[in-house]
C-alpha positions in Angstrom: 0.0 -0.1 0.0 1.4 3.3 -1.3 1.6 6.2 1.4 1.9 9.9 0.4 5.3 11.2 2.0 4.8 14.5 3.5 7.6 17.0 3.0 9.7 18.0 5.9 9.0 21.4 7.5 12.4 22.9 6.3 11.9 22.0 2.9 8.3 23.1 2.8 9.3 26.5 4.1 11.7 27.3 1.2 14.9 25.8 2.8 17.8 25.8 0.3 19.5 22.6 0.7 22.1 23.1 -2.2 23.4 26.3 -0.4 23.7 24.1 3.1 26.7 22.4 1.4 30.1 23.1 2.7 32.0 25.7 0.4 34.8 23.3 -0.5 32.3 20.7 -1.8 30.8 23.6 -3.8 34.1 24.5 -5.3 34.8 21.1 -6.3 31.2 20.9 -7.8 31.3 24.1 -9.6 34.7 23.1 -11.3 32.9 20.3 -13.1 29.8 22.0 -14.2 28.9 22.9 -17.7 27.3 26.3 -18.5 23.7 25.0 -18.5 23.9 23.4 -15.2 26.1 26.2 -13.6 23.6 28.9 -14.8 20.8 26.8 -13.4 22.3 26.3 -10.0 22.9 30.1 -10.0 19.1 30.6 -10.3 18.1 27.9 -7.8 20.7 28.5 -5.2 21.8 32.3 -4.6 24.8 31.3 -2.3 26.4 29.4 -5.1 26.9 32.8 -6.7 28.1 34.6 -3.5 30.9 31.9 -2.6 34.4 32.8 -3.0 35.3 32.1 -6.6 39.1 31.3 -7.4 38.2 29.5 -10.8 41.0 31.0 -13.5 38.7 30.4 -16.4 34.8 30.8 -16.8 32.9 29.4 -19.8 29.4 30.7 -20.4 28.4 28.9 -23.9 25.1 28.9 -25.3 26.0 25.7 -27.3 26.0 23.9 -23.9 22.5 25.1 -23.1 21.1 24.0 -26.6 19.6 20.4 -26.5 21.5 17.8 -28.7 18.4 17.4 -30.9 19.0 21.1 -32.1 22.5 20.4 -33.4 21.2 17.4 -35.4 18.2 19.3 -36.7 20.5 22.1 -37.9 22.7 19.5 -39.6 19.7 18.4 -41.5 18.5 21.5 -42.8 21.9 22.7 -43.9 21.8 19.8 -46.1 18.2 20.9 -47.3 16.6 17.9 -45.7 14.1 16.5 -45.4 12.7 17.4 -48.9 9.0 17.2 -47.7 7.9 20.7 -47.1 5.5 20.1 -44.3 8.2 18.3 -42.4 11.0 21.0 -43.1 8.6 23.6 -41.8 8.0 21.3 -38.6 11.8 21.1 -37.9 12.2 25.0 -38.6 9.5 25.5 -36.0 11.2 23.2 -33.4 14.5 24.8 -34.2 13.1 28.4 -33.5 11.5 27.2 -30.2 15.0 25.7 -29.0 16.4 28.9 -29.8 13.9 31.0 -28.1 13.9 29.0 -25.1 17.8 28.7 -24.8 18.1 32.5 -25.2 15.5 32.9 -22.4 17.3 30.6 -20.1 20.7 31.9 -21.1 19.6 35.5 -20.3 17.9 34.4 -17.0 20.9 32.6 -15.8 23.6 35.3 -16.7 20.9 37.8 -14.9 20.6 36.0 -11.8 24.4 35.4 -11.5 25.2 39.4 -12.0 22.4 40.1 -9.7 23.7 37.8 -7.0 27.1 39.1 -7.5 26.1 42.6 -7.0 27.0 44.1 -10.4 30.0 45.6 -12.0 30.5 48.3 -8.9 30.2 46.0 -6.2 34.1 45.6 -6.2 33.4 41.7 -4.4 37.0 40.6 -4.3 35.7 37.0 -3.7 35.4 36.5 -7.4 38.3 36.3 -9.3 39.0 35.0 -12.8 41.6 35.6 -15.4 39.7 34.1 -18.3 36.1 34.4 -19.8 34.8 32.8 -22.8 31.4 33.9 -24.0 29.2 32.3 -26.6 25.8 33.4 -27.2 22.8 34.2 -29.8 22.6 37.7 -30.8 19.2 39.3 -30.2 17.4 42.6 -31.4 18.0 43.9 -27.7 21.7 44.7 -28.5 23.1 42.2 -26.1 22.4 44.4 -22.8 23.0 41.5 -20.6 26.1 40.4 -22.7 27.5 44.0 -22.0 26.9 43.9 -18.7 28.4 40.8 -18.0 31.6 41.7 -20.2 31.9 45.0 -17.9 31.4 43.1 -14.5 33.9 40.3 -15.5 36.7 42.8 -16.6 36.0 45.7 -14.1 35.0 43.7 -11.1 36.2 40.2 -11.4 39.7 41.1 -12.8 39.3 39.1 -16.2 42.2 40.0 -18.6 41.7 37.3 -21.5 38.2 37.7 -23.2 36.6 35.6 -26.1 33.4 36.7 -27.5 31.5 34.7 -29.9 28.3 36.0 -31.3 26.1 33.4 -33.0 23.2 34.4 -35.6 19.9 32.6 -34.9 18.5 30.2 -37.6 15.2 31.5 -37.2 14.6 34.5 -39.1 12.4 36.3 -36.6 15.5 36.0 -34.1 18.0 37.1 -36.6 19.6 40.7 -35.4 22.3 42.8 -36.9 25.8 41.9 -35.7 27.0 42.3 -32.1 28.6 45.6 -31.3 31.3 44.8 -28.5 31.0 47.6 -26.2 34.1 50.2 -26.1 32.6 52.8 -23.9 33.8 51.1 -20.7 37.0 52.5 -19.3 37.9 49.0 -17.8 37.9 47.2 -21.2 40.3 50.2 -22.2 42.7 50.0 -19.4 42.7 46.5 -18.1 41.7 44.2 -21.0 45.1 42.4 -22.5 43.5 39.8 -24.9 40.5 39.9 -27.0 38.9 37.4 -29.1 36.1 38.2 -31.6 34.3 35.3 -33.5 31.7 35.0 -35.9 29.0 37.6 -35.6 31.0 40.5 -34.0 32.0 43.9 -35.2 35.4 45.1 -34.2 35.4 48.1 -31.9 37.8 51.2 -32.4 41.1 50.0 -30.9 43.1 53.1 -30.7 42.0 53.6 -27.1 42.5 50.1 -25.7 45.9 50.7 -23.8 46.7 47.4 -22.4 45.4 45.2 -25.6 48.5 43.0 -26.4 46.8 40.1 -28.1 43.8 40.1 -30.7 42.0 37.1 -32.4 39.6 37.6 -35.0 37.7 34.5 -36.1 35.1 33.8 -38.8 35.1 37.4 -40.0 32.2 37.5 -42.8 32.9 38.0 -46.5 31.3 41.5 -46.5 34.1 42.8 -44.0 35.7 45.9 -45.7 39.5 45.6 -46.0 39.9 48.8 -44.0 38.6 46.9 -40.9 41.8 44.6 -41.0 44.3 47.4 -42.0 42.8 49.7 -39.1 43.8 46.8 -36.7 47.5 47.0 -37.7 47.7 51.1 -37.7 45.4 52.0 -34.7 46.2 49.4 -32.1 49.9 50.5 -31.7 50.5 48.3 -28.7 49.2 45.0 -30.1 51.7 42.5 -30.3 50.1 39.2 -31.2 47.4 39.1 -34.1 45.6 36.0 -35.4 43.1 36.1 -38.4 41.3 32.7 -38.4 38.9 31.8 -41.1 38.5 35.5 -42.0 37.0 36.9 -45.2 37.2 40.2 -46.8 35.2 42.3 -49.5 38.3 43.2 -51.5 40.8 40.9 -53.1 44.2 42.1 -51.4 44.8 43.1 -48.0 47.9 45.5 -47.6 49.6 46.0 -44.4 51.4 49.3 -44.0 52.0 49.8 -40.3 55.6 51.2 -39.7 54.7 52.1 -36.1 53.2 48.7 -35.3 54.5 46.6 -32.3 53.0 43.2 -33.9 55.7 40.5 -33.3 53.5 37.5 -34.2 51.0 37.3 -37.0 49.0 34.2 -37.9 46.9 34.0 -41.1 44.9 30.7 -40.9 42.4 29.6 -43.5 41.9 33.2 -44.4 40.2 33.8 -47.9 42.4 36.8 -49.0 43.5 36.6 -52.7 46.7 38.5 -51.8 48.6 39.8 -48.7 51.0 42.4 -48.9 53.3 42.9 -45.9 54.7 46.4 -46.9 56.0 47.4 -43.4 55.6 45.4 -40.1 59.1 46.4 -38.5 58.7 44.4 -35.3 57.5 41.2 -36.7 59.3 38.2 -35.6 57.1 35.1 -36.2 54.9 34.7 -39.1 52.5 31.6 -39.8 50.2 31.4 -43.0 48.2 28.6 -44.2 47.6 29.4 -48.1 44.0 28.0 -49.2 42.5 30.7 -51.4 45.3 33.1 -51.0 47.4 33.2 -54.2 50.3 35.5 -53.3 52.1 36.7 -50.2 54.5 39.9 -50.7 57.1 40.6 -48.3 58.2 44.3 -48.1 59.9 45.6 -44.9 59.9 43.1 -42.3 63.5 43.3 -40.8 63.0 41.4 -37.8 61.3 38.4 -39.2 62.9 35.1 -38.0 60.3 32.3 -37.7 58.1 31.6 -40.6 55.7 28.7 -41.2 54.1 28.7 -44.8 51.5 25.9 -45.5 50.1 25.5 -48.9 46.7 23.9 -48.5 45.2 25.3 -51.9 42.6 23.2 -53.5 41.6 25.5 -56.1 43.6 27.1 -58.8 42.3 30.5 -59.8 45.6 32.1 -60.9 46.2 32.7 -64.6 47.4 29.6 -66.5 50.9 30.9 -66.9 51.3 31.3 -63.1 50.0 28.0 -62.1 52.1 25.6 -59.9 55.1 28.1 -59.8 56.4 28.5 -56.1 57.7 31.9 -57.1 54.2 33.2 -57.8 53.1 32.4 -54.4 55.9 33.8 -52.2 57.6 37.1 -53.3 60.6 38.6 -51.6 61.3 36.4 -48.4 63.5 38.2 -46.3 66.8 36.8 -45.5 66.5 37.4 -41.8 64.6 34.1 -41.1 66.2 31.5 -39.1 63.9 28.8 -39.1 61.5 28.0 -42.1 58.5 25.3 -42.3 57.1 24.3 -45.6 54.0 22.4 -45.7 52.2 21.0 -48.9 48.8 19.8 -47.6 46.8 20.6 -50.6 46.7 19.3 -54.4 49.3 16.6 -55.2 50.3 18.2 -58.2 53.8 19.3 -59.4 54.9 22.8 -58.5 57.7 24.4 -60.1 60.6 25.0 -57.9 62.5 28.4 -57.9 65.7 29.9 -56.3 64.6 32.6 -54.1 65.5 36.0 -55.2 67.4 36.8 -52.0 69.3 34.0 -50.5 68.6 32.8 -46.8 71.7 34.0 -45.2 70.7 33.4 -41.6 68.6 30.1 -42.0 69.6 27.5 -39.7 66.7 25.0 -39.6 64.5 24.0 -42.4 61.6 21.3 -42.6 59.7 20.5 -45.7 56.7 18.6 -44.6 54.1 16.7 -46.7 56.4 16.5 -49.6 54.7 14.7 -52.6 56.4 11.5 -53.2 56.9 12.1 -57.0 58.5 15.5 -56.5 62.3 15.4 -57.6 65.1 16.5 -55.7 65.3 20.1 -57.4 62.7 21.2 -54.7 65.0 20.6 -51.5 68.1 21.3 -53.6 67.5 24.7 -54.4 66.4 25.6 -51.0 69.5 23.9 -49.6 71.8 25.8 -51.8 70.0 29.0 -51.0 70.6 28.8 -47.3 74.4 28.7 -46.9 74.0 28.9 -43.2 71.7 25.8 -43.0 72.6 23.6 -40.2 69.4 21.3 -40.0 67.5 20.0 -43.0 64.3 17.7 -42.2 62.2 16.3 -45.1 59.1 14.3 -44.3 57.0 12.5 -47.0 53.8 11.1 -45.9 54.2 7.3 -45.5 50.6 6.7 -47.2 52.2 7.8 -50.4 53.5 4.7 -52.3 56.9 4.5 -54.7 55.7 6.6 -57.6 56.6 5.1 -60.9 57.2 8.3 -62.9 59.4 11.4 -62.4 63.1 11.9 -62.8 65.4 12.1 -59.7 68.7 12.7 -61.8 70.7 15.6 -61.6 73.5 16.9 -63.9 77.1 16.9 -62.9 77.3 20.8 -62.5 74.7 20.9 -59.9 77.0 18.5 -57.6 80.0 21.0 -57.9 78.6 23.5 -55.5 79.5 22.9 -51.7 77.6 23.5 -48.6 79.8 23.9 -45.5 77.4 24.4 -42.7 74.9 21.4 -42.7 75.2 19.0 -39.9 71.9 17.1 -39.6 69.8 15.6 -42.5 66.6 13.6 -41.8 64.1 12.0 -44.2 60.9 10.3 -43.0 59.1 8.2 -45.4 62.3 7.5 -47.3 61.8 5.7 -50.6 64.1 4.2 -52.9 64.1 7.2 -55.4 65.4 9.3 -52.5 68.8 7.6 -53.0 69.8 10.3 -55.7 69.1 13.1 -53.2 71.3 11.3 -50.3 73.9 11.0 -52.6 73.7 14.8 -53.6 73.8 15.8 -49.7 76.8 13.9 -49.1 78.8 14.9 -51.7 78.3 18.4 -51.3 77.8 18.8 -47.5 81.2 19.1 -45.7 80.3 19.3 -42.4 77.7 16.6 -42.2 77.6 14.8 -38.9 74.4 13.0 -38.6 71.8 11.3 -41.1 68.5 9.8 -40.2 66.5 7.8 -42.8 63.2 6.4 -41.6 61.1 4.3 -44.1 57.6 4.3 -42.5 55.6 5.4 -39.5 57.4 8.6 -39.3 55.8 11.9 -38.8 56.6 15.4 -37.5 55.5 16.2 -34.1 55.1 20.2 -33.9 56.0 22.2 -30.9 53.9 25.3 -31.6 54.0 26.5 -35.3 57.7 27.2 -35.6 59.3 24.3 -33.8 59.4 20.5 -34.5 60.8 17.1 -34.1 60.8 14.2 -36.2 59.1 11.1 -34.5 59.6 7.5 -35.4 56.6 5.4 -34.3 57.7 1.9 -35.2 61.2 1.0 -36.5 60.9 -0.4 -40.1 63.7 -3.2 -40.6 65.8 -2.7 -43.5 67.1 -5.4 -45.4 71.0 -5.9 -45.4 71.5 -4.8 -49.2 69.6 -1.5 -48.6 71.5 -0.6 -45.5 74.9 -1.6 -47.1 73.9 0.6 -50.2 73.3 3.5 -48.0 76.4 3.2 -45.7 78.5 2.8 -49.2 77.1 6.0 -50.1 77.9 7.8 -46.8 81.2 6.5 -47.0 82.0 8.0 -50.4 81.0 11.5 -49.4 82.7 14.3 -48.2 82.4 13.1 -44.4 83.0 9.2 -44.2 82.6 9.3 -40.6 79.0 10.4 -40.5 76.7 8.8 -37.9 74.0 7.0 -39.7 70.4 5.8 -38.4 68.0 3.9 -40.3 64.6 2.7 -39.2 
């Protein structure tokens, strides 16, 4: 027989059991909560918003609040499925309802958190955080709650690193203009050191951001005027790190002419700029470019450039026929100041004509040629080697998934072997093929300071330590036949340095 259980007097009177937990236990729980649960608890248990916070990072992401069904529905509608009109309209209504409910819950949670905290002027020293990552749906109210949260986080909580990603709702009724980042708060101008703006955000005036040293722009729209990017280099004179990720532009060419800029690190990743001209960047030390739709990079005055990573990921060729597949067309005027260079070829596996740089790499010490197509001949690394008289380390990586090609010539003329190289000490090839014997002969015959040769047949790969440093890794040793190893050792002994250390695998 079932009996009705009467609630306890304390519970019936509104006792908050969550807030009764010890502070240490609440800390332990809060560190493991996602955005959905954390915001819900801030509403249900006000003490959770008052407890001393020492979490270094805070994440408030609307994607954590959205139900899993929403993401599956969005994926279907992007593929224009289902074909049935009635079902499609039903899914659209469900998507709209999910977005409306999510926006409401997200705003209520943030509002409850801010009210419990006391607002940006409370100065509560108990809540401290260094990083805030914020993702939300942009609505017609202009993001008032978001503005308030940003001001509170930077002004009262001590946030120095801020990431703001505004998403556009799928529902037509909810779609609003891009989010305007608030720039009228003094705390943002004086205290913010790192800012990331993504997707549906507009860039604020940066000339008054006195403490900002790092700026990341992600997924900027194709309608973005070129002046927006050029203004970043010119106006924000204290900026030292700039990352442009998957950014687009209304014009074909982005020209950087900023002789007063202090930018030391520049990353252009998957940006759809037809051309990039670096006319004046006097303090630039590290550069990384992933070339997809970009057809040309022109180097002007970059006297401090030392570390360079160039990834050729081009999948479509839209340059004139006479310029296609010509290395010199893509890179113009690489400065001779670079000390380490990474070249990666991750796009179409077609032949690209090598060309000797106009200016030699007088200071280049380390060179990595990664994902080199197996059918390319030795003219590629040979030209690079002979253009770098100070080169000490040469690493070449050929993807092990590519088999031995049956075409292409690896031969060289006798004149090419006459020029000596007096600095190279370490030579490594992963994905070593039989046809690379010719290049091995060339290296040992012209390099007078060679000390170490490492040849890895299979399962070798490049482990990147950031964008400008790397190491060659052997996953599993591949046994060599006695005849193959004997051939290689005979080649080593016939070179300029017969006592070279050899390692094969």
